[in-house]
N, C-alpha and C positions, 0 to 999 in steps of 0.2 A: 527535583531540580534545584533544591536548595534556596528557594524563594520563601519569604515569610508571608503569613496572613496579614492583610491590611489592618491598620489600627485607626480608630477614629471614624469619621464620616466616610462611608464607602460609596454613597450614591449622590449624584448631582446631575443637574440639567444644564444644557446650553441651547439657546434658541438662535437659529439663523433663519430668518423668515423665508419661507413659511413653515419650516420644520423645527421641531423640538427634539433634541437628542438626549436620551437618558443614559448616563454612563454609570458603570458599576466597577469599582476597583476590586480585582480578584487576587492580586499579589503585589508585594513590595520587597525591594531589596535596597536598603540604605537610602530611601527616598525616591528611588527609581520605581515607577508604578507600571503595572500591567492592568489595563482597563478594557472593558468590553462595552459594546453598544449594540443593542438589538435594533434593527432597521427594517423597513419594508423594502427599501431600495438602497443599494450601496452608494454612498456619496461619491461624486466625481472629484477629480484632483483639485479643482477650483474651490469646491465646497470644503474639502479637507483642509485646505490652507486657511480658509475663514474660520473653521472650527479650531484649528491649531492656535490661532491668535487668541481666541477666547479660552481654550483649554489650558494654555500656559498659566493662567491664574490659579488653576486647581492642581495642575501636574505639569511642571516644566519639562521633566524628563520622563518619558513614557513610551510604551508600546500600546497602541489602541487597536483592538480587534473588532471590526464591524461585522455583524453576521445577520443573515436573513434566516429567521427561525424555520425549522423543518426542512432546511436545505443544507447543502455543503458549500454554499456561496459565502465566502468570507473575504475580507480585505484587511490586511495588516498595514497600519500606518506607523512609520517610525521616523521621527525627526532626527536628522543627523547634522553635524556641524562640518561644513566644508570651508576651510580657511576662515574668512570673516562672515560667512553666510550660513544661515540655517536653511536646510533643504529638507524635503519630505520624501521618503522612499515609500512607495505604495506597492504592496504585493497582493494581488487579487487572484483567487482561485475559485473554481466552481465544481471541482471534483477531487477525489483523493489523489489521483495521479498528478494533478497540477500542484498539489500541496507538497510534493517531494522536496521542492526547493526549501520550504520552511523546515521540514524535518531535518535537513542537513544543517540548518542554522542552530537547532536546539542544543547541540553539544556545546557550542560556544557560549550559550546562555545558562549553563548549568554550573552550580556552585556546590562544593562539598559542605556537608553539614558541619557547622562550627567554624568554617573557613572565615577568616577575618578579611573583609573587603571594605573599601570606601565607596562613596558615590562615584568617584573618579574611575575606580576599577570597573564598576558596573557599566558606566557610560562607555568606557573603552571597549568592553566586550560587545556591547550592542553596536557600537560604531563599526567594529571589525566585521561583525556578522552581516550588517546591512549596507554599509557604504560601498562595499565591493560591488554589489549589484548596480548601484548608481554609476560608479566610475567605469565599470565594464561596458555598460550601455553607451556611455559617452565616448569611450575609446573605440568601440565597435563602429559607432556612427562616423566618427572622423576618419577611421581607417577605410571604411567603405566609400566615403566622400572623396578621399584622396585617390583611390583606385578609379572612380568614375571621372574625376578631374583629368587624370592622366590619359584615360581612354578617349575622352572627348577631345582633349588637346591634340592627340594623335590623329583624330578623325578630321580635324579642321584643315582646310587647304586655302592657299591664297594669301597668307600672312607670313612673309619672309620664310618661305619653305626651305630655303637653302641653309638656314640656321637650325641646329638640332632643337627638338621640341623643348627640352628642359632648359635650354639657354635662350629661347625665343620669348622675350618679355611681352611682346605684343600678343602673341598667341596665348600665353599664360594669363594675361590680363583679360583678354576676350573670353576665354574659357571660364574664368572666375565670375565675370559679369553675367554670363549666360546661366551658369549653374546657380548663382545666388538669386536669380530672378525666379 
């Protein structure tokens, strides 16, 4: 895949009470690290965010793979930058079939041997591979929300029914209030 073996200290710990996580760096490319962490239970999103804050001291740019030994249960955690905000993409799978999404991403994370790249190039490739998932989920949510909003607005009667639904501000407002609750 064109990644390098890590140099220097490859093992470190982070404690988020009551758990201690032991990380092991397995690969490096221009300072971008791939690290693993053996766990009894995959950490939830909130715990991953707490770990990320502490992990940035050791590895600001990374892919972390949590795994439960003896199983196919893994979770990849990839921090991505969205405008002015750092977000975390979580990809969890418990079977080989569910891991297909990650296999499709590996081509974008492969480098030719001897290929000259900078940390910026590596970060761009990781961003391209993983931010798509985050943006697609957000887009799908709002697309579905808009469809439900329209359907619900068409269902409501008794608020200026003589005005077409898309121009009926009262009906649109009422629909938004009800769906947001």
